[in-house]
C-alpha positions as MATLAB code, in Angstrom:
seq = 'MNAPIDIILNALTGSLHWFYKSIVFDVPWSQNYFWGLTIISFVIWGLEMLFPWRKNQSFFRKDFWLDAFYMYFNFFIFTTIISGVYALISNAFSSVGIEMNSLSIIDIKALPTWIGLLIFFVLLDFVQWFTHVLLHKIPFFWQFHKVHHSVKEMGFAAHLRYHWMENILYKPFKTIAIMLLGGFEPTQAFMVHFVAITIGHLNHANLALDWGPLKYLLNNPVMHLYHHAKSLPKGRFGVNFGISLSVWDYLFNTSYVPKKNPHLTLGFDGDENFPKDFLNQNLSGFNK';
ca = [
      -0.053   -0.052   -0.022;
       1.332    3.402   -0.968;
       2.102    6.037    1.692;
      -1.001    8.306    2.185;
       1.001   11.372    1.399;
       2.298   10.014   -1.851;
      -1.351    8.981   -2.893;
      -2.685   12.587   -2.122;
       0.271   14.427   -3.805;
       0.130   12.142   -7.018;
      -3.621   12.833   -7.299;
      -3.172   16.470   -6.702;
      -0.346   16.731   -9.132;
      -2.211   14.777  -11.850;
      -5.308   16.893  -11.443;
      -3.472   20.237  -11.562;
      -1.559   19.082  -14.612;
      -4.849   18.152  -16.376;
      -6.293   21.517  -15.310;
      -3.185   23.353  -16.891;
      -3.445   21.308  -20.011;
      -7.198   22.064  -20.344;
      -6.448   25.773  -20.162;
      -3.755   25.676  -22.934;
      -5.865   23.553  -25.215;
      -3.576   20.432  -24.772;
      -6.749   18.282  -24.024;
      -9.240   17.170  -26.666;
     -12.310   19.407  -27.028;
     -14.565   16.537  -26.083;
     -12.895   16.209  -22.671;
     -11.916   19.725  -22.053;
     -14.015   20.858  -18.904;
     -12.407   24.264  -18.608;
     -13.273   25.545  -22.118;
     -16.459   23.615  -22.215;
     -17.702   25.235  -19.024;
     -16.477   28.598  -20.402;
     -18.262   28.297  -23.739;
     -21.455   26.928  -22.315;
     -21.509   29.923  -19.897;
     -20.992   32.555  -22.548;
     -23.707   30.921  -24.750;
     -26.230   30.908  -21.889;
     -25.309   34.381  -20.885;
     -25.853   35.511  -24.429;
     -29.295   33.864  -24.308;
     -30.007   35.819  -21.120;
     -29.058   39.020  -22.857;
     -31.249   38.436  -25.868;
     -34.262   36.913  -24.197;
     -34.323   38.071  -20.558;
     -37.268   36.873  -18.461;
     -36.803   39.687  -15.890;
     -36.205   42.506  -18.312;
     -35.154   44.999  -15.493;
     -32.257   42.712  -14.306;
     -28.842   43.835  -15.183;
     -26.743   41.646  -17.403;
     -24.167   42.031  -14.587;
     -26.745   41.146  -11.908;
     -26.273   41.289   -8.210;
     -23.336   38.981   -7.153;
     -22.431   38.262  -10.875;
     -18.655   38.223  -10.313;
     -18.959   36.316   -6.991;
     -20.838   33.615   -8.678;
     -18.356   33.506  -11.573;
     -15.522   32.985   -9.066;
     -17.570   30.258   -7.419;
     -18.113   28.635  -10.746;
     -14.414   28.187  -11.503;
     -13.543   27.584   -7.824;
     -15.859   24.741   -7.288;
     -15.709   23.149  -10.752;
     -11.892   22.949  -10.846;
      -9.876   24.188   -7.892;
     -11.796   22.485   -5.141;
     -12.256   19.290   -7.197;
      -8.519   19.250   -7.685;
      -8.042   19.365   -4.046;
     -10.652   16.812   -3.087;
      -9.414   14.474   -5.635;
      -6.288   13.619   -3.484;
      -8.667   12.652   -0.470;
     -10.770   10.485   -2.611;
      -7.632    8.744   -4.157;
      -6.663    7.920   -0.616;
     -10.177    6.481    0.188;
      -9.978    4.451   -2.927;
      -6.681    3.106   -2.155;
      -7.888    2.096    1.253;
     -10.807    0.169   -0.111;
      -8.693   -1.576   -2.606;
      -6.341   -2.675    0.173;
      -9.190   -4.731    1.678;
     -10.378   -6.114   -1.635;
     -13.153   -3.563   -2.498;
     -12.889   -2.436   -6.162;
     -14.996   -0.300   -8.347;
     -16.903   -3.345   -9.653;
     -17.409   -4.839   -6.211;
     -20.991   -3.533   -6.057;
     -21.914   -3.963   -9.433;
     -25.569   -4.852  -10.123;
     -25.485   -4.667  -13.960;
     -22.869   -5.530  -16.595;
     -23.383   -2.074  -18.228;
     -20.296   -2.363  -20.293;
     -21.943   -5.299  -22.120;
     -24.622   -2.881  -23.494;
     -24.525   -0.495  -26.425;
     -22.617    2.578  -25.510;
     -25.548    5.088  -25.830;
     -27.666    2.895  -23.587;
     -24.906    2.676  -21.026;
     -24.578    6.547  -21.145;
     -28.276    7.036  -20.776;
     -28.312    4.680  -17.668;
     -25.279    6.482  -16.332;
     -26.940    9.745  -16.718;
     -30.285    8.896  -15.207;
     -28.802    7.049  -12.244;
     -26.364    9.968  -11.422;
     -29.152   12.464  -11.703;
     -31.321   10.407   -9.299;
     -28.540   10.141   -6.817;
     -28.037   13.961   -7.039;
     -31.758   14.470   -6.625;
     -31.754   12.319   -3.472;
     -28.659   14.102   -2.136;
     -30.197   17.472   -2.866;
     -33.274   16.428   -0.779;
     -31.052   15.553    2.092;
     -29.337   19.027    1.860;
     -32.667   20.602    2.628;
     -34.080   17.875    4.934;
     -31.175   17.468    7.382;
     -30.399   20.691    9.477;
     -26.661   20.033    9.520;
     -26.377   19.874    5.742;
     -28.880   22.767    5.327;
     -26.406   25.019    7.003;
     -23.881   24.550    4.219;
     -26.485   24.526    1.360;
     -27.553   28.063    2.430;
     -24.719   29.298    0.447;
     -26.410   28.265   -2.711;
     -29.737   29.761   -1.590;
     -28.179   33.119   -0.626;
     -28.513   33.964   -4.403;
     -30.933   37.053   -4.565;
     -31.022   37.508   -8.387;
     -30.894   34.455  -10.501;
     -28.595   33.998  -13.295;
     -26.686   31.134  -15.062;
     -23.474   31.371  -12.899;
     -25.606   30.740   -9.668;
     -25.668   27.148  -10.834;
     -22.193   26.628   -9.335;
     -22.374   28.880   -6.208;
     -22.388   26.250   -3.317;
     -20.443   25.519   -0.177;
     -17.353   23.311   -0.572;
     -18.660   20.977    2.021;
     -21.443   19.828   -0.359;
     -18.810   17.862   -2.085;
     -18.318   15.754    0.955;
     -21.902   14.439    0.521;
     -22.289   14.397   -3.225;
     -18.952   12.783   -4.091;
     -19.414    9.488   -2.208;
     -23.007    8.987   -3.271;
     -21.883    9.523   -6.906;
     -19.081    7.147   -6.359;
     -21.316    4.447   -5.122;
     -23.625    4.972   -8.179;
     -20.646    4.487  -10.463;
     -19.813    1.300   -8.472;
     -23.277   -0.011   -8.983;
     -22.564    0.209  -12.769;
     -19.324   -1.709  -12.373;
     -17.186    1.327  -12.469;
     -18.634    2.512  -15.738;
     -17.465    5.959  -16.651;
     -16.163    5.868  -20.350;
     -14.492    8.738  -22.252;
     -17.954    9.622  -23.743;
     -19.195   10.332  -20.072;
     -17.567   13.790  -20.521;
     -20.456   14.611  -22.973;
     -22.932   13.629  -20.308;
     -21.319   15.934  -17.813;
     -21.425   18.833  -20.501;
     -25.186   18.107  -20.951;
     -25.570   18.314  -17.183;
     -23.718   21.654  -16.985;
     -25.790   23.042  -19.744;
     -29.067   22.093  -18.225;
     -27.929   23.380  -14.845;
     -26.804   26.692  -16.273;
     -30.269   26.971  -17.957;
     -32.110   26.103  -14.856;
     -30.543   29.224  -13.157;
     -30.705   31.452  -16.084;
     -32.918   34.585  -16.467;
     -35.021   32.807  -19.120;
     -38.725   31.972  -19.316;
     -38.054   28.411  -20.610;
     -40.257   25.673  -19.385;
     -39.731   23.103  -22.232;
     -43.557   22.751  -22.786;
     -44.707   19.155  -22.468;
     -41.020   18.143  -21.646;
     -41.262   20.073  -18.489;
     -42.316   16.704  -16.778;
     -39.010   15.307  -17.777;
     -36.460   18.158  -17.834;
     -35.891   20.714  -15.091;
     -36.176   24.327  -16.315;
     -35.775   28.005  -15.117;
     -39.411   28.454  -14.384;
     -39.502   25.341  -12.242;
     -36.100   25.896  -10.533;
     -36.990   29.601   -9.641;
     -39.551   28.186   -7.261;
     -36.883   26.041   -5.680;
     -35.039   29.229   -4.719;
     -38.184   31.038   -3.587;
     -37.995   32.463   -0.110;
     -41.691   31.667    0.583;
     -42.395   27.898    0.500;
     -45.768   26.184    0.405;
     -46.987   25.373    3.981;
     -45.522   22.265    5.438;
     -42.765   21.942    2.709;
     -38.978   22.005    3.546;
     -38.320   22.602   -0.088;
     -39.692   21.934   -3.570;
     -38.325   21.119   -7.078;
     -35.211   19.400   -6.148;
     -34.371   18.132   -9.619;
     -30.882   18.640  -10.864;
     -31.214   17.784  -14.786;
     -34.495   15.746  -14.617;
     -37.702   17.101  -13.191;
     -39.353   13.551  -13.400;
     -38.236   12.787   -9.722;
     -40.134   15.645   -8.397;
     -43.320   14.678  -10.205;
     -42.825   11.052   -9.190;
     -42.082   11.739   -5.491;
     -44.491   14.684   -5.100;
     -41.972   17.386   -4.498;
     -42.909   19.431   -7.552;
     -44.543   22.904   -7.162;
     -45.057   25.339  -10.136;
     -48.304   27.237   -9.503;
     -47.643   29.719  -12.350;
     -44.902   31.450  -14.296;
     -43.738   34.238  -11.961;
     -40.305   35.855  -12.801;
     -40.383   38.101   -9.793;
     -40.310   35.765   -6.957;
     -38.405   36.866   -3.804;
     -35.441   34.600   -3.418;
     -33.461   33.268   -0.409;
     -34.442   31.939    2.963;
     -35.474   33.238    6.365;
     -32.747   35.289    7.929;
     -30.758   35.528    4.855;
     -30.341   39.334    5.520;
     -27.782   38.234    8.118;
     -25.913   35.798    5.893;
     -22.409   36.699    4.852;
     -21.999   38.489    1.447;
     -18.458   37.591    0.653;
     -16.779   34.324   -0.590;
     -14.589   33.599    2.485;
     -17.263   33.994    5.149;
     -19.927   32.170    3.177;
     -17.398   29.208    3.047;
     -16.782   29.423    6.617;
     -20.470   29.515    7.385;
     -22.095   26.304    8.503;
     -19.500   25.530   11.171;
     -20.725   28.180   13.523;
     -23.348   27.260   16.014;
];
């Protein structure tokens, strides 16, 4: 078994090297998270400018630059840091004979690639929906999830404003989901992640998009705005928890879209006292 410090350093070095190669175009476009995220962001920002739902909202809305920083910090920098920790955990599992295919319930690699990718997408989305419910349901987790709900004006970059502690919950559940598929995460899975980023950006964008009849399948900006509403239906701890797919909310009775209302007040009770800067937001949740 390798020394823990070597495992962490190797994982961090590898991630940082991949991050650098992505920035300088030394990674195939189909796998380039940095420029994929950047291009998707500019395209959806352009749609917000051309077809704004809230026409009086500035293109550089409240906290635009804060959210832009969150977007890259959470998607790259913190992922790089946490990769070392998960490399250490994976090595520990391997040392006792638990591999990525140990929990496999289906030989997904034997299926056609497009079917495998579809199963991969749907299973990961359900895991994220379930985790999102826990972030609202369990008070300890909610203290960290408040960072995401501190958004007061919705825009595409709000998608990736979240407390770094959320990774501690999301990552293990997603890893278990991949283990259920026999460790299935092919090269084409990058495209699944790009689709998820695009839908997530759209869900937070200043757009009146609801997908028409497809709203019962796909999450959308109209539906997700109610998720961020400060005023919730009586007896609910949250609504519309869907990440990419809305179908889970309709199946499990957590959906709520009474009408198209672009001017909902966003936030949560007591948000006027919530930190406004990046550092203190990311230290929040640990206080009593």
